[in-house]
C-alpha positions in Angstrom: 202.3 -156.6 -60.0 205.8 -155.1 -60.3 206.2 -152.5 -57.5 209.3 -150.3 -57.1 211.1 -150.4 -53.8 214.4 -149.1 -52.3 216.1 -152.0 -50.6 219.5 -150.6 -49.5 221.6 -147.4 -49.1 223.1 -147.9 -52.5 219.7 -147.9 -54.2 218.7 -144.8 -52.2 221.8 -143.0 -53.3 221.0 -143.7 -56.9 217.4 -142.4 -56.4 218.8 -139.2 -54.7 221.2 -138.6 -57.6 218.4 -139.0 -60.1 216.2 -136.7 -58.0 218.9 -134.0 -57.9 219.1 -134.2 -61.7 215.4 -133.3 -61.8 215.5 -130.8 -58.9 218.9 -129.3 -58.2 217.6 -127.7 -55.0 218.2 -131.0 -53.2 221.9 -130.9 -54.0 223.0 -128.7 -51.1 221.0 -130.9 -48.7 222.6 -134.1 -50.0 226.1 -132.5 -49.8 225.5 -131.7 -46.1 223.7 -134.8 -44.9 224.8 -137.5 -47.3 222.6 -140.5 -47.9 220.0 -140.7 -45.1 219.0 -143.8 -43.3 216.2 -145.8 -44.9 214.4 -145.9 -41.5 213.0 -149.3 -42.4 210.8 -151.1 -39.9 209.3 -154.6 -39.9 205.8 -153.5 -40.5 202.8 -155.8 -39.8 200.1 -155.6 -37.1 202.4 -154.4 -34.3 203.8 -151.6 -36.4 200.3 -150.2 -37.1 199.1 -150.8 -33.6 202.1 -148.9 -32.3 201.3 -146.0 -34.7 197.8 -145.9 -33.4 198.9 -145.9 -29.8 201.2 -143.0 -30.5 198.7 -140.7 -32.2 198.4 -137.3 -30.6 200.9 -138.2 -27.8 204.4 -137.2 -27.1 207.1 -139.7 -28.0 207.8 -140.3 -24.3 204.1 -140.9 -23.5 203.6 -143.2 -26.5 206.7 -145.2 -25.7 205.6 -145.7 -22.1 202.2 -147.0 -23.0 203.6 -149.2 -25.7 206.1 -150.7 -23.3 203.3 -151.5 -20.8 201.4 -153.3 -23.6 204.6 -155.2 -24.7 205.3 -156.2 -21.1 201.8 -157.7 -20.8 201.9 -159.4 -24.2 199.0 -157.2 -25.5 200.4 -156.5 -28.9 199.0 -159.3 -31.0 195.5 -159.7 -32.6 194.8 -162.8 -30.5 195.7 -160.9 -27.3 193.6 -157.9 -28.2 190.6 -160.1 -29.0 190.8 -161.8 -25.7 191.4 -158.7 -23.6 188.6 -156.7 -21.9 188.3 -153.0 -22.6 189.1 -152.3 -19.0 192.3 -154.2 -19.3 193.4 -152.2 -22.3 192.3 -149.0 -20.6 194.4 -149.9 -17.5 197.4 -150.1 -19.8 196.9 -146.6 -21.1 194.7 -146.9 -24.1 191.9 -144.4 -24.4 188.4 -145.5 -25.4 189.0 -144.2 -28.9 192.3 -146.0 -29.3 190.7 -149.3 -28.0 188.2 -148.8 -30.8 191.0 -148.2 -33.4 192.9 -151.3 -32.2 189.9 -153.5 -32.4 189.1 -152.3 -35.9 192.6 -153.2 -36.9 192.1 -156.7 -35.6 188.7 -157.0 -37.3 190.1 -156.1 -40.7 192.5 -159.1 -40.5 194.9 -157.6 -43.0 197.1 -160.0 -44.9 200.3 -158.1 -44.4 202.4 -160.3 -46.6 200.1 -159.7 -49.5 200.6 -155.9 -49.2 204.1 -156.3 -50.4 202.9 -157.1 -53.9 200.0 -154.6 -54.1 200.1 -151.2 -55.7 200.6 -148.2 -53.5 196.9 -147.1 -54.1 195.6 -150.5 -53.1 197.7 -150.6 -49.9 196.4 -147.1 -48.9 192.8 -148.2 -49.6 193.2 -151.3 -47.4 194.9 -149.6 -44.5 192.6 -146.5 -44.5 189.6 -148.8 -44.3 190.6 -149.4 -40.7 189.1 -147.0 -38.2 191.9 -144.8 -36.9 194.3 -145.1 -39.9 194.5 -142.0 -42.1 196.4 -141.4 -45.2 199.5 -140.2 -43.3 199.8 -143.5 -41.4 199.2 -145.5 -44.6 201.9 -143.6 -46.5 204.3 -144.0 -43.6 203.7 -147.8 -43.9 204.3 -147.7 -47.6 207.6 -145.8 -47.2 209.0 -147.2 -44.0 207.6 -150.7 -43.8 207.3 -151.7 -47.5 210.2 -149.6 -48.7 208.2 -148.1 -51.7 210.3 -145.9 -53.9 207.8 -143.2 -54.9 206.0 -141.9 -51.7 206.1 -138.2 -50.6 204.7 -137.8 -47.1 202.7 -134.6 -48.0 200.7 -134.7 -44.7 203.9 -134.9 -42.6 204.6 -131.7 -40.6 208.4 -132.1 -40.9 208.2 -132.6 -44.7 206.0 -129.5 -45.1 208.4 -127.4 -43.0 211.4 -128.6 -44.9 209.7 -128.2 -48.2 208.8 -124.6 -47.3 212.5 -123.8 -46.8 213.7 -125.8 -49.8 211.2 -124.1 -52.2 211.5 -120.7 -50.5 207.8 -120.5 -49.8 206.3 -117.9 -47.5 204.2 -120.4 -45.6 203.9 -124.2 -45.2 202.4 -125.8 -48.3 199.2 -127.7 -48.0 199.3 -131.4 -49.0 197.7 -130.5 -52.3 200.2 -127.7 -53.0 203.1 -129.9 -52.1 201.8 -132.7 -54.3 201.6 -130.3 -57.2 205.0 -128.8 -56.5 206.7 -132.2 -56.3 205.0 -134.0 -59.2 208.1 -133.7 -61.4 210.2 -135.5 -58.6 208.5 -138.8 -59.3 209.5 -141.7 -59.4 212.0 -140.6 -56.7 209.5 -139.2 -54.1 210.7 -141.5 -51.3 214.2 -140.1 -51.7 212.7 -136.6 -51.5 210.9 -137.5 -48.3 214.0 -138.9 -46.6 216.1 -135.8 -47.7 213.4 -133.5 -46.4 213.3 -135.2 -43.1 217.1 -134.8 -42.9 216.7 -131.2 -43.9 214.1 -130.6 -41.2 216.6 -132.0 -38.7 219.1 -129.4 -39.9 216.7 -126.5 -39.6 215.5 -127.5 -36.1 218.8 -129.1 -34.9 216.9 -132.3 -34.1 215.9 -135.5 -35.7 212.5 -135.6 -37.4 210.5 -138.6 -36.2 207.9 -139.6 -38.8 206.4 -142.5 -36.8 
């Protein structure tokens, strides 16, 4: 299966220029922010577990809990399988997040195989895990696998930035944003990264997608 990825800043710049040719509204953003960082991460079990730990928590709280887990070597499937619920709870995981983490272990995902699967198949595999929704799966596609055509339509920062870019009166729903951006394909990942950068401009801070 031939999947399209963005591997470096030069490739991202090429996607951005192609995107601007389709949607000139992105040109002023690009002129101001340049080529954004790819924000790539290593992916795998730890990345998804960390995303679960951080759900509905502040960045500071999530980082504190994650660091406690890291310090106690509780971030691998083997360690989670061997740990008692009380141990995980003592490190800051709620009962719900313990359930999510154990579901991730039980699904035993072949993370290397994801690299050659279609976007749809990756989303299907990841969202089968209790606690992983479409947003987390799409973040994995974009930031861990480097896929070239992913718009994070469920991401708050993307919706706020798109509202400003498209001069909308209110934040678009995921469905509305998907319709509005359909002509941007196959450069949707470039759009996501530019919209995160634009959100940063609007709010004078960096958007943190994961």
